[in-house]
C-alpha positions in Angstrom: 11.8 -7.4 -3.4 12.0 -3.9 -4.1 10.0 -1.8 -6.8 11.8 1.3 -8.3 11.1 4.3 -10.6 13.2 7.2 -10.7 14.6 6.8 -7.3 18.8 7.3 -7.3 18.6 9.7 -5.0 16.7 7.5 -2.0 17.2 3.7 -2.8 20.9 3.4 -1.1 19.2 4.6 1.9 16.4 1.6 1.8 19.5 -1.1 0.6 21.5 0.1 3.7 18.3 -1.0 5.6 17.8 -4.1 4.1 22.0 -5.3 4.6 21.5 -3.6 8.5 19.1 -6.5 9.2 19.3 -9.1 12.2 18.4 -11.5 9.4 19.6 -10.9 6.6 17.4 -11.5 3.7 18.1 -14.8 1.4 17.7 -13.0 -1.6 17.5 -9.0 -3.2 15.6 -8.4 -6.2 15.1 -4.7 -7.4 13.0 -4.1 -10.3 13.5 -1.0 -12.1 10.3 0.3 -13.3 11.8 2.2 -17.0 13.5 4.7 -14.6 14.9 7.4 -16.4 17.6 8.7 -14.1 20.4 6.8 -12.7 18.9 4.4 -10.5 20.4 1.2 -12.1 23.7 2.5 -11.8 23.2 3.3 -8.0 21.9 0.4 -7.6 25.2 -1.6 -9.4 27.7 0.6 -7.5 25.8 0.1 -4.1 25.7 -3.9 -4.7 29.7 -4.0 -5.8 30.8 -1.6 -2.5 28.8 -4.0 0.0 29.9 -6.8 -2.0 25.8 -7.8 -1.4 23.9 -9.9 -3.8 21.1 -8.3 -5.9 19.1 -9.5 -8.2 18.6 -6.2 -11.0 15.7 -6.1 -13.3 14.8 -3.7 -15.5 11.3 -3.7 -18.3 8.7 -1.0 -19.2 7.2 1.6 -16.9 4.7 -0.7 -15.6 3.7 0.9 -12.1 4.7 0.3 -8.6 2.0 -3.3 -9.1 4.2 -4.4 -11.9 7.4 -4.2 -10.4 6.4 -6.1 -7.6 4.8 -8.7 -9.6 7.9 -9.2 -12.1 9.4 -9.9 -8.8 7.7 -11.8 -6.9 7.8 -14.1 -10.5 11.5 -14.6 -10.3 11.5 -15.7 -7.5 10.9 -19.0 -5.9 11.1 -18.1 -1.9 9.0 -19.4 0.1 8.2 -15.7 1.7 8.1 -12.1 0.5 9.3 -9.4 2.2 8.2 -5.9 0.3 10.0 -2.9 0.7 9.4 0.0 -1.4 12.2 1.9 -2.6 11.3 5.2 -0.3 11.5 3.1 2.3 13.7 1.9 5.1 13.6 -1.0 7.3 14.6 -0.8 10.9 17.1 -3.7 11.3 15.3 -6.1 12.9 12.4 -6.2 10.8 12.8 -9.6 9.0 13.8 -10.9 12.1 10.7 -10.0 13.8 8.0 -10.8 10.8 9.8 -14.1 10.3 9.8 -15.6 13.8 5.7 -14.9 13.5 6.1 -17.5 10.5 7.8 -19.8 12.5 5.6 -19.8 15.7 2.1 -19.7 13.6 2.9 -21.5 9.9 -0.3 -20.7 9.3 -0.5 -16.9 8.7 -0.5 -15.5 5.6 0.5 -12.0 6.5 2.6 -11.0 9.3 3.0 -7.0 9.2 4.2 -4.2 11.5 3.3 -0.7 12.7 5.6 1.6 10.6 6.6 5.5 11.8 7.3 8.5 9.2 10.5 9.5 8.1 9.2 13.5 8.5 7.1 15.8 10.6 4.7 16.7 8.5 1.9 17.3 10.9 -0.7 16.3 8.4 -0.1 13.1 8.2 -0.5 10.3 10.8 2.8 9.5 12.4 1.6 5.5 12.7 -0.2 3.2 10.5 -2.5 2.1 13.0 -3.2 2.2 16.8 -5.0 0.4 19.7 -8.3 1.3 18.3 -7.9 -0.3 15.1 -8.1 -4.2 17.4 -11.6 -2.8 19.0 -12.4 -3.9 15.2 -12.0 -7.6 15.2 -11.3 -10.2 18.1 -7.8 -11.4 17.9 -5.3 -13.4 20.1 -1.8 -12.8 21.3 0.8 -14.7 21.4 4.0 -14.6 24.3 6.0 -12.3 21.2 3.1 -9.6 20.8 1.8 -10.5 17.8 -2.1 -10.3 17.8 -3.8 -12.9 15.2 -7.3 -11.9 13.9 -9.8 -14.5 14.1 -11.6 -15.6 10.7 -11.0 -13.1 8.0 -9.7 -9.2 8.1 -11.8 -8.8 5.2 -14.6 -5.9 6.5 -11.5 -4.5 8.7 -9.5 -3.6 5.5 -12.4 -2.2 3.8 -11.9 1.3 5.3 -7.8 1.3 3.6 -4.9 -1.2 3.9 -3.7 -0.4 7.3 -1.0 -3.2 6.7 1.6 -0.9 4.2 3.5 -3.1 1.8 6.7 -2.4 3.0 6.0 -3.1 6.8 4.9 -7.4 6.0 6.1 -10.6 4.9 3.3 -12.6 2.7 3.5 -16.2 1.6 4.0 -16.3 -2.3 1.8 -19.0 -2.4 -1.2 -17.1 -1.7 -0.2 -14.3 -3.5 0.2 -16.4 -6.9 -3.1 -17.9 -5.7 -5.2 -14.3 -5.7 -3.7 -12.9 -9.4 -1.0 -11.3 -7.8 -0.8 -7.0 -7.4 -3.6 -5.9 -9.7 -1.8 -3.5 -12.6 -5.1 -2.1 -13.8 -4.3 0.3 -10.3 -1.5 2.8 -9.8 -2.9 3.6 -6.3 -4.7 1.3 -4.1 -3.5 -2.0 -5.8 -2.1 -2.9 -2.1 -5.8 -2.7 -0.4 -7.1 -4.9 -3.1 -4.4 -7.1 -2.4 -4.7 -7.6 1.1 -8.3 -7.9 0.3 -7.8 -10.8 -1.3 -5.5 -12.2 0.7 -7.5 -12.3 3.7 -9.7 -14.8 2.2 -6.8 -17.3 2.3 -6.3 -17.4 5.7 -4.8 -15.2 9.0 -3.2 -12.2 9.3 -1.2 -11.4 12.3 0.1 -7.6 12.8 2.7 -6.4 15.6 2.2 -2.9 17.3 6.4 -2.2 17.3 7.0 -0.4 13.8 9.7 -2.3 11.7 9.3 0.2 8.6 9.9 3.8 8.7 8.0 5.9 5.7 8.8 8.9 4.1 6.9 11.5 2.6 7.5 13.1 -0.9 6.6 14.4 -4.3 6.2 11.0 -5.5 4.3 9.3 -2.9 0.6 8.7 -4.9 -0.5 9.9 -2.2 0.9 13.5 -3.2 -1.1 16.2 -4.6 -0.2 16.3 -8.1 -1.1 12.8 -8.2 -4.5 12.7 -5.9 -7.2 12.6 -8.8 -5.3 9.5 -9.4 -5.1 8.0 -5.9 -9.0 9.1 -5.2 -10.4 7.4 -8.3 -8.2 4.4 -7.8 -9.5 4.3 -4.6 -13.5 3.7 -6.2 -11.5 1.5 -8.4 -10.2 -1.0 -6.3 -13.8 -1.5 -4.0 -15.6 -1.9 -7.8 -13.1 -4.5 -8.8 -13.3 -6.1 -5.2 -17.8 -6.4 -5.6 -17.1 -8.1 -9.2 -14.5 -10.3 -7.4 -17.1 -11.4 -4.9 -18.3 -14.4 -6.3 -14.5 -15.5 -6.7 -13.8 -14.7 -3.4 -16.7 -16.0 -1.3 -18.0 -13.3 0.6 -21.1 -13.6 2.6 -23.8 -11.3 2.3 -22.8 -9.3 5.1 -19.3 -8.8 3.8 -20.8 -7.5 0.0 -23.2 -5.6 1.9 -19.7 -3.7 3.7 -18.6 -3.5 0.6 -21.2 -1.7 -0.9 -21.3 0.6 1.8 -17.8 1.8 1.8 -18.1 2.2 -1.8 -20.9 4.6 -1.5 -18.9 6.3 1.5 -15.7 6.7 -1.2 -17.5 8.1 -4.6 -19.9 10.2 -2.1 -17.1 12.0 -0.7 -14.7 11.6 -3.6 -15.4 15.6 -5.2 -15.1 16.7 -1.6 -11.6 15.5 -1.4 -10.6 16.6 -4.7 -12.3 20.0 -4.8 -9.9 20.5 -1.2 -6.9 20.6 -3.7 -8.0 22.9 -6.6 -10.2 22.8 -9.8 -7.7 20.7 -12.1 -8.3 17.8 -9.6 -11.7 18.4 -9.3 -12.5 18.3 -13.1 -10.3 15.2 -13.8 -12.2 13.3 -10.7 -15.4 14.6 -12.5 -14.6 13.4 -16.0 -13.8 10.0 -14.3 -16.4 9.5 -12.1 -18.4 10.7 -15.2 -16.7 7.9 -17.4 -17.7 5.3 -14.9 -21.2 5.8 -14.6 -21.1 7.2 -11.1 -22.9 10.5 -11.6 -24.8 11.0 -8.9 -22.2 11.9 -6.3 -21.8 15.1 -8.8 -24.8 16.6 -8.4 -23.4 18.4 -5.1 -22.4 22.5 -5.2 -20.2 22.8 -2.1 -17.1 20.9 -3.6 -17.4 22.5 -7.2 -17.9 26.0 -5.1 -14.8 25.1 -3.0 -12.8 24.9 -6.0 -13.8 27.9 -8.1 -13.0 29.9 -4.9 -10.0 27.5 -4.2 -8.7 26.9 -8.0 -5.0 26.0 -6.5 -6.2 23.9 -3.5 -7.9 24.9 -0.1 -5.3 26.0 2.6 -7.5 25.0 5.7 -9.0 22.3 4.4 -5.5 20.1 3.1 -4.2 20.7 7.1 -6.8 18.6 8.4 -6.3 15.7 5.8 -4.2 13.0 7.0 -3.6 9.3 5.1 
C-alpha cells in the first residue's frame, strides 16, 4: 500500500521499485490523500506504461494514517507491505520479509533495516544498529532474522526503529489494534507498532530493505517540527491511556510514564533549536494539554529569542 499526497515528482520512483521486486506483490493500492498536484495522473500513466495492475483510491486529505487505513480496509490480503511514496524498496525487499513469515508463521511484524537516499550528515544512515539488540533478548535463524523474545513493547518506547516502509505486518493484527491512529499526524507509526507488539512476535533483519529520503515535506522537517514534537507526546499519552486494553504490566506502565516525562521535559529544548515560532507553538500546545511544568525553563526561551530563526549549531547536532 502506498499513501500519497502531492508526490507527483517522487511516486514514480517508488512504483519502479515495486515493479522491480524479485517477488512482486499480489496487489498494489495507491491512496491519493487529496493531492492538489497531478499525483493521480502520474500513477495512472505509470500503470498504463508498465501494464502493472494498480488500484488507485482518491480521498479527501486526512493524513498518512488515514490513507494507510483506507488501503488496509480495501484489501483482504493476509499480509500488508507499506511503502511511503517518497521511499524506495531494494529489489528483494518483499522476498526477504515474506520469507520470514513463511519460516515463522507466528510473526506479527517482519522488518528490515534502512539506508538513506541522501548524504545529509545530521541524519542517521540506518534505522538501527547492533546497539538496538542489547535492549532485548532474541533468537537468530539461519537467514539472519532476529526474533525478539517476548514483547518488543519497551524497546519501541524511545522511538519507532521500525520504519513503515521497511516492514510487512499481519492485516488481522492491524485490524485488531484499530489500525493507525488518525488523530496523529506524526508518531502514528510508533503507536501502531506499540499496539502490535502486544499481539505477538517481531522479527528484524540487519540488512537494509528500504531506501529513505529526507526532504522538505517530511514530518520531521523543520517546517513541521512543532507538530512532530507534540505528536511524540500525544502518542505516548494515548498509549498510557490504553494500558488496560494493551494489558501492560506495572513495569511497562512505568516505562511509558518515564519516556513520556522525558519527552515532555525535552519538548521546549527541542523546539527552541528551531526558532521562536516553533517554540511558541509547542508552548501553546503543551499548555492546552495541561503540561505547564515543562514550560518553566529559561534556557530554551533564551535560545529561541537569541536565535529566532533557529540555532544552526544545535540543528547540526540533531539526528532522527
